[in-house]
SEFI-921820 format. One record per residue: x, y, z of N, C-alpha, C, O in turn. Coordinates in pm, 1 decimal. Example, Ala and Ser with C-alpha at 12.3 -4.5 7.8 and 13.67 -1.06 7.14 Angstrom:
2
[[1319.0; -569.0; 780.0]; [1230.0; -450.0; 780.0]; [1320.0; -330.0; 780.0]; [1423.6; -331.9; 846.5]]
[[1285.0; -225.0; 708.0]; [1367.0; -106.0; 714.0]; [1290.0; 3.0; 787.0]; [1340.9; 113.8; 803.9]]
This chain:
165
[[2570.2; 4680.8; 6755.2]; [2455.0; 4825.3; 6823.1]; [2335.4; 4858.6; 6708.2]; [2247.7; 4944.4; 6718.3]]
[[2350.8; 4795.4; 6632.4]; [2279.0; 4749.4; 6506.9]; [2123.3; 4682.9; 6562.5]; [2014.0; 4704.2; 6510.1]]
[[2146.2; 4613.9; 6660.3]; [2004.0; 4546.8; 6713.1]; [1943.4; 4644.4; 6861.1]; [1827.9; 4640.7; 6903.4]]
[[2009.0; 4691.9; 6894.4]; [1945.7; 4761.7; 6991.1]; [1875.2; 4897.1; 6954.5]; [1931.1; 4962.7; 6866.7]]
[[1788.7; 4935.6; 6995.9]; [1653.6; 5000.1; 6999.4]; [1757.1; 5164.3; 7002.3]; [1853.3; 5215.3; 7059.8]]
[[1678.6; 5185.7; 6921.4]; [1753.6; 5408.7; 6905.2]; [1655.2; 5521.4; 6952.2]; [1532.9; 5507.3; 6953.0]]
[[1721.9; 5635.3; 6991.6]; [1626.6; 5709.2; 7039.2]; [1678.9; 5817.7; 7003.0]; [1799.3; 5820.7; 7028.3]]
[[1625.5; 5940.2; 6937.3]; [1681.4; 6088.9; 6914.5]; [1636.8; 6194.3; 6972.5]; [1655.1; 6301.6; 6915.1]]
[[1556.6; 6191.4; 7120.2]; [1491.2; 6312.6; 7152.9]; [1591.6; 6352.7; 7284.7]; [1595.5; 6264.1; 7370.2]]
[[1672.7; 6473.4; 7312.7]; [1705.9; 6502.9; 7418.6]; [1656.7; 6632.5; 7503.3]; [1686.7; 6747.9; 7472.7]]
[[1595.6; 6604.5; 7587.8]; [1538.2; 6700.9; 7626.0]; [1597.2; 6821.7; 7795.6]; [1609.3; 6770.8; 7907.1]]
[[1613.3; 6917.5; 7778.7]; [1707.5; 6993.7; 7824.1]; [1655.8; 6978.1; 7948.3]; [1538.6; 6945.4; 7967.0]]
[[1752.1; 7003.7; 8054.7]; [1655.0; 7059.8; 8186.4]; [1583.9; 7105.7; 8211.7]; [1579.2; 7212.5; 8150.8]]
[[1445.9; 7082.4; 8328.7]; [1380.6; 7164.1; 8289.3]; [1203.7; 7168.1; 8212.6]; [1087.4; 7188.4; 8247.6]]
[[1281.5; 7134.4; 8092.8]; [1185.2; 7103.0; 7975.9]; [1085.2; 6934.9; 7991.4]; [984.9; 6875.0; 7952.7]]
[[1168.7; 6929.2; 8051.3]; [1047.4; 6745.7; 8096.2]; [1018.0; 6744.7; 8225.2]; [1071.3; 6797.1; 8323.0]]
[[934.7; 6684.1; 8212.3]; [876.7; 6655.0; 8376.3]; [827.6; 6492.7; 8421.1]; [827.3; 6393.7; 8347.8]]
[[802.1; 6498.3; 8511.7]; [760.7; 6320.0; 8597.6]; [922.0; 6285.2; 8632.5]; [1023.4; 6339.6; 8588.8]]
[[908.2; 6183.3; 8719.8]; [986.0; 6099.3; 8703.9]; [1056.0; 6047.6; 8649.6]; [997.8; 5957.8; 8588.7]]
[[1192.5; 6047.3; 8624.0]; [1277.5; 5961.8; 8549.4]; [1299.5; 5843.2; 8539.1]; [1402.8; 5823.7; 8602.9]]
[[1243.6; 5695.2; 8471.3]; [1255.0; 5563.7; 8493.1]; [1384.0; 5582.8; 8503.3]; [1417.6; 5530.6; 8609.6]]
[[1497.1; 5640.4; 8438.1]; [1627.3; 5523.2; 8427.4]; [1706.6; 5682.5; 8450.9]; [1666.4; 5798.7; 8445.8]]
[[1868.5; 5602.4; 8484.7]; [1942.9; 5731.2; 8529.8]; [2062.2; 5624.6; 8451.0]; [2076.0; 5503.1; 8436.8]]
[[2161.9; 5792.9; 8397.4]; [2260.8; 5788.7; 8316.5]; [2387.2; 5831.8; 8314.5]; [2424.3; 5926.2; 8244.7]]
[[2470.9; 5756.9; 8400.9]; [2605.8; 5838.0; 8490.6]; [2697.9; 5846.4; 8356.6]; [2738.4; 5750.1; 8291.4]]
[[2724.7; 6004.3; 8327.2]; [2829.3; 5997.0; 8234.6]; [2937.2; 6121.7; 8246.1]; [2900.9; 6236.7; 8270.8]]
[[3085.6; 6080.3; 8223.1]; [3193.7; 6225.9; 8277.1]; [3156.2; 6325.6; 8176.2]; [3061.0; 6301.7; 8101.9]]
[[3201.0; 6400.1; 8169.7]; [3196.0; 6525.3; 8106.7]; [3193.9; 6467.8; 7997.0]; [3086.7; 6457.2; 7937.4]]
[[3298.2; 6422.6; 7949.8]; [3366.6; 6402.6; 7824.6]; [3299.2; 6293.4; 7707.7]; [3293.9; 6310.4; 7585.9]]
[[3247.0; 6169.2; 7792.8]; [3113.0; 6096.2; 7761.4]; [2980.9; 6204.4; 7727.0]; [2916.6; 6172.5; 7627.0]]
[[2941.8; 6309.4; 7788.6]; [2819.6; 6384.4; 7798.7]; [2830.1; 6476.2; 7641.3]; [2755.6; 6571.9; 7620.1]]
[[2925.2; 6432.7; 7548.4]; [2961.5; 6516.5; 7392.2]; [2952.7; 6384.7; 7297.5]; [3026.6; 6288.8; 7320.0]]
[[2870.7; 6384.0; 7203.9]; [2862.7; 6286.1; 7161.0]; [2747.9; 6337.3; 7072.1]; [2665.9; 6424.3; 7101.5]]
[[2763.6; 6220.9; 6883.3]; [2622.2; 6204.0; 6845.3]; [2568.5; 6082.5; 6808.2]; [2456.6; 6069.7; 6758.6]]
[[2661.1; 5975.7; 6835.8]; [2546.0; 5856.4; 6826.0]; [2658.0; 5774.4; 6947.6]; [2779.5; 5794.4; 6949.7]]
[[2596.3; 5696.7; 7026.7]; [2687.4; 5641.3; 7158.5]; [2530.4; 5537.7; 7200.1]; [2410.8; 5566.2; 7194.9]]
[[2604.5; 5412.2; 7240.5]; [2557.4; 5295.3; 7314.8]; [2522.1; 5368.8; 7444.0]; [2585.4; 5451.3; 7510.0]]
[[2355.2; 5292.1; 7465.9]; [2457.5; 5348.5; 7646.2]; [2314.1; 5306.8; 7707.7]; [2197.5; 5311.6; 7668.3]]
[[2399.6; 5251.6; 7855.9]; [2332.0; 5169.5; 7938.5]; [2281.9; 5215.4; 8065.2]; [2360.3; 5211.2; 8159.9]]
[[2169.4; 5257.1; 8083.4]; [2116.1; 5336.2; 8189.1]; [2114.5; 5214.4; 8318.5]; [2154.4; 5097.9; 8315.4]]
[[2050.1; 5295.5; 8433.2]; [2055.4; 5204.4; 8557.7]; [1903.7; 5228.0; 8527.9]; [1861.7; 5338.5; 8493.3]]
[[1824.8; 5119.6; 8542.9]; [1690.7; 5110.9; 8533.8]; [1604.6; 5106.3; 8413.3]; [1484.7; 5134.1; 8408.4]]
[[1691.3; 5062.8; 8304.9]; [1608.2; 5064.3; 8180.4]; [1719.6; 5021.6; 8082.2]; [1833.1; 5068.5; 8091.3]]
[[1678.7; 4916.9; 7972.9]; [1759.1; 4848.9; 7903.6]; [1846.4; 4958.6; 7795.7]; [1829.9; 5074.4; 7757.3]]
[[1951.3; 4844.9; 7771.6]; [2042.0; 4903.9; 7701.7]; [1950.6; 4972.9; 7563.6]; [1845.9; 4917.9; 7529.8]]
[[2008.8; 5114.9; 7479.0]; [2008.0; 5132.8; 7395.5]; [2102.1; 5243.3; 7301.1]; [2218.4; 5263.7; 7335.7]]
[[2035.1; 5325.8; 7158.5]; [2118.6; 5367.4; 7131.3]; [2065.7; 5519.0; 7102.6]; [1944.8; 5538.6; 7090.5]]
[[2160.5; 5626.4; 7091.9]; [2148.0; 5762.9; 7114.6]; [2214.2; 5783.3; 6938.0]; [2320.1; 5753.6; 6882.7]]
[[2122.2; 5830.9; 6907.3]; [2130.3; 5865.3; 6796.2]; [2056.6; 6031.8; 6770.6]; [1940.4; 6070.6; 6782.9]]
[[2186.1; 6104.5; 6729.5]; [2117.2; 6241.7; 6677.2]; [2180.4; 6302.9; 6584.2]; [2292.3; 6264.5; 6550.1]]
[[2113.9; 6419.2; 6521.2]; [2145.1; 6469.1; 6406.3]; [2273.1; 6533.2; 6428.6]; [2311.7; 6547.5; 6312.6]]
[[2352.6; 6575.1; 6493.9]; [2457.6; 6653.5; 6540.5]; [2473.8; 6634.8; 6625.3]; [2383.3; 6634.8; 6708.8]]
[[2628.1; 6601.3; 6661.4]; [2655.0; 6641.5; 6803.5]; [2629.5; 6683.1; 6909.6]; [2662.1; 6800.6; 6926.6]]
[[2561.0; 6610.1; 7029.7]; [2540.8; 6717.4; 7123.8]; [2603.3; 6713.2; 7224.7]; [2665.0; 6607.8; 7240.0]]
[[2620.6; 6840.8; 7359.9]; [2678.3; 6803.8; 7445.8]; [2596.5; 6804.6; 7596.7]; [2597.1; 6907.6; 7664.2]]
[[2542.0; 6708.8; 7633.1]; [2422.6; 6666.9; 7763.4]; [2479.1; 6769.4; 7883.1]; [2600.3; 6782.6; 7899.9]]
[[2389.1; 6834.8; 7958.1]; [2464.9; 6857.2; 8115.2]; [2349.6; 6763.8; 8213.7]; [2235.7; 6729.3; 8182.3]]
[[2406.4; 6744.5; 8310.8]; [2341.3; 6715.3; 8487.1]; [2186.4; 6747.5; 8422.9]; [2159.0; 6853.4; 8366.4]]
[[2116.1; 6664.5; 8437.8]; [1990.3; 6741.8; 8487.3]; [1887.9; 6719.2; 8314.3]; [1766.8; 6729.0; 8295.0]]
[[1954.7; 6700.4; 8257.2]; [1933.4; 6691.3; 8110.1]; [1832.3; 6516.4; 8076.3]; [1829.6; 6425.4; 8159.0]]
[[1765.2; 6511.7; 7945.9]; [1725.4; 6354.6; 7922.7]; [1697.8; 6307.7; 7859.3]; [1610.5; 6365.7; 7794.7]]
[[1723.9; 6204.6; 7822.1]; [1674.7; 6119.7; 7720.4]; [1560.5; 6012.0; 7714.7]; [1545.4; 5918.0; 7792.7]]
[[1457.1; 6056.4; 7569.4]; [1362.8; 5979.3; 7569.9]; [1419.8; 5874.1; 7551.8]; [1514.2; 5854.9; 7475.1]]
[[1328.4; 5740.6; 7671.9]; [1343.7; 5578.4; 7619.8]; [1292.7; 5560.8; 7513.6]; [1185.5; 5607.5; 7475.2]]
[[1376.4; 5481.0; 7447.7]; [1295.7; 5421.6; 7303.7]; [1101.8; 5366.0; 7337.7]; [1019.3; 5386.3; 7248.6]]
[[1059.7; 5301.3; 7469.4]; [976.9; 5257.8; 7469.1]; [928.6; 5390.1; 7597.5]; [863.4; 5361.0; 7697.7]]
[[949.3; 5451.2; 7583.9]; [883.7; 5573.5; 7681.6]; [910.5; 5609.6; 7783.8]; [946.3; 5530.5; 7871.1]]
[[900.4; 5753.4; 7806.0]; [953.0; 5771.4; 7938.4]; [1113.1; 5850.6; 7953.3]; [1159.1; 5908.6; 7854.9]]
[[1176.8; 5846.8; 8062.0]; [1324.1; 5936.2; 8042.1]; [1393.8; 5890.0; 8062.7]; [1362.3; 5796.8; 8136.7]]
[[1547.9; 5895.1; 8029.9]; [1661.9; 5865.6; 8116.3]; [1713.7; 6016.7; 8171.9]; [1710.2; 6100.9; 8082.2]]
[[1759.6; 6065.7; 8298.0]; [1793.2; 6140.2; 8321.0]; [1938.9; 6105.3; 8287.3]; [1976.1; 5988.5; 8275.8]]
[[2055.5; 6258.0; 8265.0]; [2133.4; 6243.3; 8286.9]; [2261.2; 6299.1; 8405.0]; [2283.3; 6419.8; 8394.4]]
[[2322.0; 6246.4; 8483.2]; [2391.1; 6279.0; 8567.6]; [2573.2; 6263.0; 8547.8]; [2639.1; 6171.7; 8498.1]]
[[2609.3; 6375.2; 8601.4]; [2743.5; 6393.3; 8599.0]; [2802.0; 6268.0; 8659.8]; [2743.4; 6224.3; 8758.8]]
[[2913.6; 6200.4; 8613.8]; [2953.9; 6070.4; 8690.7]; [3097.2; 6139.3; 8714.5]; [3164.8; 6213.1; 8642.9]]
[[3125.0; 6064.4; 8896.5]; [3253.3; 6113.6; 8918.0]; [3403.4; 6119.0; 8819.9]; [3425.7; 6047.6; 8722.1]]
[[3445.9; 6167.8; 8846.7]; [3591.7; 6168.3; 8727.9]; [3703.4; 6255.7; 8855.1]; [3684.0; 6333.5; 8948.5]]
[[3842.2; 6178.4; 8782.3]; [3936.0; 6254.7; 8820.8]; [3966.5; 6337.2; 8765.0]; [3989.5; 6327.5; 8644.5]]
[[3982.3; 6489.9; 8856.4]; [3910.7; 6662.3; 8908.0]; [4068.5; 6713.6; 8999.0]; [4112.5; 6662.3; 9101.9]]
[[4129.6; 6833.3; 8916.4]; [4195.0; 6898.6; 9067.8]; [4123.5; 6993.2; 9095.4]; [4071.8; 7069.8; 9014.1]]
[[4110.2; 6997.7; 9259.3]; [4019.3; 7132.5; 9245.5]; [4098.7; 7234.0; 9312.0]; [4173.0; 7196.0; 9402.4]]
[[4094.2; 7382.5; 9275.4]; [4206.5; 7478.1; 9291.0]; [4134.8; 7548.9; 9402.9]; [4015.7; 7549.3; 9433.9]]
[[4272.0; 7627.2; 9471.0]; [4242.6; 7691.1; 9588.1]; [4307.8; 7814.5; 9570.3]; [4401.5; 7818.6; 9490.6]]
[[4269.2; 7929.0; 9639.3]; [4349.5; 8051.3; 9630.7]; [4311.3; 8172.1; 9728.7]; [4214.5; 8175.5; 9804.7]]
[[4400.8; 8262.1; 9711.5]; [4316.8; 8438.7; 9799.7]; [4263.8; 8500.7; 9650.2]; [4210.6; 8611.6; 9645.7]]
[[4283.0; 8420.4; 9532.2]; [4274.3; 8525.5; 9399.5]; [4236.3; 8453.3; 9311.2]; [4288.1; 8457.8; 9199.6]]
[[4100.3; 8339.7; 9353.1]; [4048.5; 8289.6; 9218.6]; [3991.4; 8326.6; 9119.0]; [3951.0; 8247.4; 9033.9]]
[[3977.1; 8459.2; 9111.1]; [3913.2; 8548.3; 9022.5]; [4040.6; 8506.7; 8881.3]; [4016.6; 8451.1; 8774.1]]
[[4173.0; 8558.1; 8934.0]; [4282.6; 8580.9; 8875.7]; [4276.2; 8417.7; 8786.9]; [4247.9; 8416.7; 8667.1]]
[[4305.1; 8290.1; 8861.0]; [4292.2; 8161.3; 8816.5]; [4217.7; 8153.1; 8760.4]; [4254.0; 8053.4; 8698.0]]
[[4118.3; 8179.4; 8717.8]; [3960.8; 8174.5; 8684.9]; [4005.8; 8196.3; 8519.6]; [3980.9; 8122.4; 8424.3]]
[[4093.0; 8345.5; 8523.4]; [4089.7; 8425.3; 8381.0]; [4167.1; 8322.3; 8343.9]; [4094.4; 8243.7; 8283.3]]
[[4334.3; 8261.0; 8351.6]; [4403.8; 8198.0; 8337.3]; [4360.7; 8046.1; 8269.5]; [4409.9; 7989.5; 8171.9]]
[[4256.3; 8005.8; 8354.6]; [4192.7; 7873.2; 8316.6]; [4131.8; 7878.3; 8168.8]; [4151.5; 7808.6; 8069.2]]
[[4031.1; 8014.0; 8200.2]; [3936.0; 8078.5; 8074.0]; [4042.3; 8085.5; 7967.7]; [4053.4; 7992.3; 7888.1]]
[[4117.8; 8186.3; 7962.0]; [4221.5; 8156.4; 7868.6]; [4293.5; 8075.6; 7795.1]; [4327.7; 8113.0; 7682.9]]
[[4327.1; 7961.5; 7839.1]; [4340.1; 7851.4; 7748.5]; [4187.6; 7704.6; 7720.4]; [4177.3; 7588.2; 7681.8]]
[[4121.0; 7791.7; 7760.3]; [3999.6; 7729.0; 7709.8]; [3961.0; 7540.7; 7778.3]; [3903.9; 7439.5; 7737.6]]
[[4043.7; 7591.7; 7914.0]; [4031.1; 7492.2; 7992.6]; [3821.3; 7466.5; 8037.6]; [3747.3; 7555.8; 8078.7]]
[[3784.4; 7329.5; 8011.4]; [3655.6; 7391.9; 8104.6]; [3715.7; 7392.6; 8255.0]; [3825.7; 7353.3; 8294.0]]
[[3585.8; 7462.0; 8341.7]; [3589.3; 7505.4; 8429.7]; [3490.4; 7465.6; 8552.3]; [3408.6; 7556.1; 8535.6]]
[[3455.2; 7413.7; 8632.1]; [3362.3; 7433.7; 8728.3]; [3407.2; 7560.2; 8834.4]; [3510.5; 7551.4; 8900.8]]
[[3324.1; 7669.1; 8841.4]; [3376.8; 7749.5; 8927.2]; [3206.5; 7762.2; 9034.8]; [3085.6; 7763.5; 9011.4]]
[[3294.0; 7768.8; 9150.2]; [3233.8; 7732.7; 9311.8]; [3275.7; 7835.1; 9407.0]; [3398.3; 7845.2; 9403.2]]
[[3221.2; 7916.9; 9492.6]; [3242.2; 7986.4; 9566.2]; [3381.4; 8017.7; 9606.6]; [3447.1; 8119.3; 9584.1]]
[[3420.0; 7885.5; 9685.4]; [3542.5; 7895.7; 9698.2]; [3676.9; 7776.0; 9649.7]; [3768.6; 7741.9; 9724.4]]
[[3656.3; 7729.9; 9511.2]; [3733.5; 7682.2; 9492.3]; [3691.3; 7669.5; 9293.3]; [3601.7; 7728.9; 9233.4]]
[[3759.8; 7604.5; 9256.1]; [3745.2; 7580.0; 9107.2]; [3788.6; 7452.7; 9063.4]; [3908.3; 7426.8; 9051.1]]
[[3694.5; 7368.2; 9038.0]; [3743.3; 7222.9; 8930.8]; [3778.6; 7203.1; 8804.3]; [3689.7; 7225.1; 8722.0]]
[[3870.2; 7172.1; 8768.8]; [3934.4; 7135.6; 8645.8]; [3952.8; 6996.0; 8622.1]; [3951.2; 6925.5; 8723.1]]
[[3966.4; 6951.4; 8534.6]; [3990.1; 6815.1; 8496.5]; [4164.4; 6794.2; 8528.5]; [4249.1; 6878.0; 8559.5]]
[[4173.9; 6662.0; 8508.8]; [4368.5; 6692.4; 8589.7]; [4430.8; 6723.8; 8458.1]; [4388.3; 6676.5; 8352.7]]
[[4507.0; 6784.5; 8464.4]; [4624.7; 6813.8; 8377.1]; [4753.4; 6847.7; 8385.2]; [4768.7; 6963.3; 8345.8]]
[[4852.8; 6796.5; 8419.6]; [4943.8; 6835.0; 8433.3]; [5050.1; 6961.7; 8418.7]; [5140.1; 6994.0; 8496.3]]
[[5010.1; 7022.2; 8294.3]; [5050.9; 7143.1; 8233.1]; [4968.7; 7230.6; 8312.1]; [5014.5; 7288.7; 8410.5]]
[[4855.7; 7242.3; 8276.0]; [4754.2; 7317.2; 8329.4]; [4800.3; 7338.3; 8507.3]; [4868.3; 7435.5; 8540.0]]
[[4760.5; 7250.4; 8595.6]; [4845.8; 7227.8; 8748.8]; [4972.4; 7287.5; 8762.1]; [4998.8; 7363.1; 8855.6]]
[[5053.6; 7256.9; 8671.8]; [5198.8; 7335.1; 8653.6]; [5207.3; 7509.8; 8640.7]; [5295.7; 7585.9; 8679.9]]
[[5110.2; 7531.3; 8587.3]; [5114.6; 7659.4; 8545.6]; [5053.0; 7735.6; 8710.0]; [5102.1; 7812.5; 8792.8]]
[[4897.3; 7649.1; 8692.0]; [4846.7; 7728.2; 8842.8]; [4885.9; 7743.7; 8982.2]; [4855.3; 7830.8; 9063.7]]
[[4988.4; 7601.5; 8996.2]; [5057.9; 7596.4; 9126.5]; [5244.2; 7736.6; 9084.1]; [5340.9; 7753.8; 9158.2]]
[[5227.8; 7775.0; 9000.0]; [5332.5; 7887.3; 8959.1]; [5256.4; 8045.8; 9020.2]; [5313.5; 8126.8; 9093.2]]
[[5111.5; 8057.9; 8964.2]; [5074.2; 8149.4; 9031.1]; [4981.1; 8140.2; 9126.5]; [4874.4; 8201.1; 9134.2]]
[[5040.2; 8038.0; 9219.7]; [4994.8; 8088.8; 9402.1]; [4870.3; 7943.6; 9398.5]; [4821.5; 7919.5; 9508.9]]
[[4820.8; 7850.9; 9277.9]; [4748.9; 7775.3; 9342.9]; [4744.9; 7675.6; 9459.8]; [4846.8; 7682.2; 9528.6]]
[[4662.1; 7592.4; 9497.2]; [4662.9; 7538.1; 9593.8]; [4594.1; 7412.7; 9504.4]; [4482.1; 7430.4; 9456.4]]
[[4667.5; 7281.6; 9483.2]; [4634.5; 7201.7; 9465.3]; [4544.1; 7083.3; 9488.3]; [4624.7; 7055.4; 9577.1]]
[[4466.2; 6999.1; 9493.6]; [4435.9; 6911.2; 9553.2]; [4348.3; 6786.2; 9440.9]; [4249.0; 6808.8; 9371.7]]
[[4420.9; 6661.7; 9453.4]; [4331.6; 6530.0; 9399.5]; [4219.0; 6545.4; 9419.6]; [4205.7; 6593.3; 9532.3]]
[[4081.4; 6523.8; 9347.2]; [3957.3; 6471.1; 9363.3]; [3903.8; 6410.7; 9268.8]; [3951.1; 6413.2; 9155.2]]
[[3758.9; 6324.4; 9312.1]; [3719.5; 6209.0; 9222.4]; [3580.3; 6301.1; 9275.1]; [3528.7; 6290.3; 9386.4]]
[[3539.8; 6383.5; 9176.7]; [3371.2; 6400.3; 9194.8]; [3306.3; 6425.6; 9053.2]; [3372.8; 6452.0; 8953.0]]
[[3182.7; 6415.6; 9056.1]; [3115.9; 6474.2; 8906.6]; [3158.8; 6621.6; 8847.7]; [3207.6; 6696.9; 8931.9]]
[[3149.5; 6661.3; 8742.9]; [3203.8; 6756.1; 8717.5]; [3137.8; 6846.7; 8627.0]; [3109.8; 6787.0; 8523.1]]
[[3097.7; 6981.5; 8625.4]; [3001.6; 7044.3; 8559.7]; [3011.6; 7173.9; 8568.4]; [2961.7; 7260.0; 8640.8]]
[[3120.2; 7171.1; 8440.0]; [3182.5; 7306.9; 8415.8]; [3098.7; 7397.3; 8351.1]; [3028.7; 7359.6; 8257.2]]
[[3097.9; 7511.6; 8390.4]; [3049.3; 7666.6; 8304.4]; [3003.8; 7652.2; 8155.1]; [3110.7; 7644.8; 8094.6]]
[[2907.5; 7644.8; 8067.9]; [2915.1; 7660.9; 7956.7]; [3008.9; 7778.1; 7863.4]; [3091.4; 7859.9; 7904.2]]
[[2965.1; 7752.8; 7736.6]; [3076.6; 7798.5; 7665.1]; [2990.8; 7986.0; 7634.8]; [2883.7; 8008.5; 7691.0]]
[[3045.7; 8078.1; 7559.9]; [3036.5; 8209.4; 7600.7]; [2893.4; 8254.0; 7595.7]; [2857.9; 8350.3; 7663.6]]
[[2785.5; 8170.3; 7496.9]; [2609.6; 8189.0; 7489.9]; [2583.1; 8087.7; 7583.7]; [2479.9; 8027.9; 7553.4]]
[[2637.0; 8045.0; 7686.8]; [2539.5; 7952.7; 7795.1]; [2491.2; 7802.0; 7770.2]; [2411.2; 7732.6; 7833.0]]
[[2586.8; 7769.8; 7628.9]; [2607.2; 7643.3; 7632.3]; [2701.9; 7603.2; 7529.1]; [2771.1; 7681.3; 7463.8]]
[[2700.4; 7477.6; 7518.8]; [2832.6; 7435.4; 7439.2]; [2986.2; 7396.9; 7518.2]; [2983.0; 7375.1; 7639.3]]
[[3073.2; 7392.4; 7469.4]; [3230.9; 7343.4; 7506.1]; [3287.3; 7453.8; 7478.2]; [3254.2; 7535.4; 7392.1]]
[[3408.6; 7458.7; 7580.8]; [3511.7; 7543.1; 7570.7]; [3633.8; 7453.7; 7523.6]; [3755.1; 7473.1; 7531.0]]
[[3611.5; 7422.4; 7508.3]; [3766.7; 7356.4; 7417.4]; [3730.8; 7322.6; 7247.1]; [3622.3; 7312.4; 7189.8]]
[[3896.3; 7308.7; 7187.7]; [3896.3; 7287.8; 7104.3]; [3814.4; 7381.0; 7007.3]; [3779.5; 7360.1; 6891.1]]
[[3797.0; 7473.1; 7076.2]; [3734.1; 7617.0; 6983.5]; [3617.1; 7570.5; 6937.9]; [3607.2; 7617.1; 6824.4]]
[[3496.4; 7486.9; 6968.2]; [3367.1; 7484.8; 6967.8]; [3340.1; 7614.0; 7040.8]; [3346.0; 7607.7; 7163.6]]
[[3308.0; 7743.6; 6978.7]; [3246.8; 7855.8; 7053.2]; [3084.4; 7823.8; 7071.3]; [3040.3; 7927.3; 7121.3]]
[[2982.1; 7736.8; 7055.7]; [2853.4; 7728.1; 7098.4]; [2778.9; 7750.8; 6891.8]; [2657.2; 7764.4; 6878.5]]
[[2852.5; 7750.6; 6789.4]; [2775.3; 7839.5; 6675.5]; [2673.4; 7673.6; 6662.5]; [2718.6; 7561.3; 6640.0]]
[[2581.5; 7699.6; 6677.4]; [2469.5; 7620.9; 6664.6]; [2405.9; 7656.5; 6571.2]; [2334.5; 7566.0; 6528.0]]
[[2396.9; 7765.1; 6508.9]; [2276.0; 7837.9; 6383.4]; [2374.7; 7853.0; 6270.6]; [2342.9; 7927.1; 6177.7]]
[[2488.0; 7792.6; 6268.2]; [2559.7; 7782.8; 6133.7]; [2694.3; 7688.1; 6111.3]; [2752.8; 7655.3; 6214.6]]
[[2739.6; 7649.0; 6005.1]; [2804.4; 7604.1; 6032.1]; [2994.9; 7624.6; 5886.6]; [3017.3; 7585.5; 5772.0]]
[[3066.0; 7694.9; 5978.8]; [3206.7; 7694.1; 5872.5]; [3303.1; 7664.5; 5943.4]; [3306.0; 7631.5; 6061.9]]
[[3413.2; 7680.8; 5842.1]; [3592.2; 7661.6; 5932.5]; [3612.8; 7807.8; 5937.4]; [3579.7; 7874.2; 5839.2]]
[[3667.5; 7868.9; 6048.5]; [3712.8; 7940.1; 6068.2]; [3832.9; 7939.3; 6196.8]; [3822.6; 7914.0; 6316.8]]
[[3977.3; 7988.8; 6090.6]; [4111.2; 8027.3; 6196.5]; [4109.6; 8138.2; 6260.5]; [4065.2; 8245.0; 6218.4]]
[[4172.6; 8110.7; 6396.1]; [4173.1; 8235.9; 6489.2]; [4352.8; 8234.8; 6549.1]; [4437.8; 8170.7; 6487.3]]
[[4368.1; 8271.2; 6605.9]; [4489.4; 8306.0; 6663.9]; [4519.5; 8353.5; 6816.3]; [4484.8; 8460.3; 6866.7]]
[[4577.3; 8270.3; 6864.7]; [4566.6; 8300.4; 7066.1]; [4724.2; 8338.7; 7085.4]; [4798.5; 8276.1; 7161.0]]
[[4761.9; 8442.7; 7011.7]; [4871.1; 8482.0; 7010.1]; [4904.0; 8619.0; 7135.3]; [5016.0; 8669.4; 7143.7]]
């Protein structure tokens, strides 16, 4: 990676203009990083290196080392489509377990997880395995991740412990 050009700039969806020169399709997990080699469609490989770990969303863009934009896209991945007469209740149980969830009018999408899947079936859900782009809701403050106890605290850094009893 040492011989590749480096970029350090992310632009959130809606803050960049013009056509993208390239596209980078990444899964939900792959869109969370601090330093990574990226191989965009339509541009040469480069290294994205940020001051801190970032959570990229579909529609964000990374500034290409030679100029222009590489638009971030959500890559298809293995998911569970959750349907039920009571999606609100199921969404509550999913959120209570800090599980990333894409909320749609007639279904919920979560990453394939046999434990969460079993719990949802026990609660009356119908599960269908699908392979689709995954764009779950952001954290409680509108951005960030909901797993691993990352609560979107970007203005400060400290360790804190809490229980989910």
